[in-house]
C-alpha positions in Angstrom: 47.0 3.1 44.8 49.7 2.5 42.3 52.9 0.6 43.1 54.8 3.9 42.7 52.6 5.6 45.3 53.3 2.8 47.7 57.0 3.5 47.6 57.0 7.2 47.9 59.6 6.9 50.7 62.2 5.7 48.2 65.5 7.6 48.1 66.7 9.5 45.0 70.2 8.1 44.2 71.4 10.8 41.9 74.9 12.2 42.4 75.8 15.8 41.8 77.8 19.0 42.2 76.8 22.6 42.6 79.3 25.5 42.7 82.2 27.1 40.8 83.6 25.6 37.7 85.7 26.4 34.7 84.0 25.8 31.3 86.1 25.6 28.2 84.3 26.3 24.9 86.3 26.9 21.7 89.6 27.2 23.6 88.1 29.9 25.8 88.1 29.3 29.6 85.1 30.8 31.4 84.6 30.9 35.2 81.0 29.9 35.8 78.6 28.5 38.4 77.0 25.2 37.7 74.5 22.7 39.1 75.1 19.2 37.9 73.4 15.8 38.5 74.0 12.3 37.2 73.1 8.7 37.4 74.2 5.3 36.1 71.9 4.0 33.4 71.9 0.2 33.5 70.1 -0.1 30.1 73.0 1.4 28.1 75.7 0.8 30.8 76.9 4.5 30.9 76.9 7.2 33.5 74.9 10.2 32.3 75.5 13.6 33.9 73.7 16.9 33.1 72.8 20.2 34.5 72.7 24.0 33.9 75.3 26.8 33.8 74.1 29.9 35.6 73.7 32.9 33.2 77.0 34.1 31.9 77.3 36.9 29.3 80.6 35.7 27.9 79.2 32.2 27.4 76.0 33.6 25.7 78.2 35.6 23.3 80.5 32.7 22.6 77.8 30.1 22.0 75.1 32.2 20.5 72.4 29.8 21.6 74.0 26.9 19.6 75.2 23.5 20.7 78.9 23.4 21.3 81.5 20.8 22.6 82.8 21.8 26.0 85.0 20.7 28.8 83.9 21.3 32.4 86.4 21.4 35.3 85.3 21.4 39.0 87.3 21.0 42.1 86.3 17.3 42.0 87.3 16.5 38.4 86.9 17.3 34.7 84.9 15.9 31.8 84.1 16.5 28.2 80.5 17.1 27.2 78.4 19.7 25.3 76.5 22.8 26.0 73.1 23.4 24.4 69.5 24.6 24.8 69.7 27.8 26.8 66.5 28.1 28.8 64.4 31.4 29.0 66.7 32.6 31.8 69.8 32.0 29.6 71.1 29.0 31.6 72.8 26.7 29.1 72.2 22.9 29.5 75.4 20.9 30.0 75.5 17.2 29.3 77.9 14.3 29.1 78.3 10.6 29.2 80.8 8.5 31.2 83.1 9.8 33.9 81.4 13.0 35.4 83.2 16.1 36.6 82.3 15.4 40.2 82.9 12.6 42.7 80.6 9.6 42.6 80.5 6.6 44.9 82.7 3.7 43.6 82.0 1.1 46.3 78.9 -0.4 47.7 79.8 0.9 51.2 79.9 4.5 49.7 76.5 4.0 48.0 74.9 2.7 51.2 76.4 5.4 53.4 
């Protein structure tokens, strides 16, 4: 049995947000639905967040399957990142580094709650 198997009851400490958001691409605001996750990466010292945008015809027409800078706004915050890599279901990948567009724990008490 591997060490990983012995610790299967570990908790996943990813933060996230799922719900409505405003995505700004090329000065165009789009109302979208997103599912986002994130985690702090101690190796590089940054918070990395990522997720997918549910299929949106306006976004597909605007991006055309290409990587584009974007801003995402949720009820919990906003952040700059980029869209890229639509999957076979036309859900664009959304990624960013540093402050995410959703609430994350900022104290040890919040992390352990």
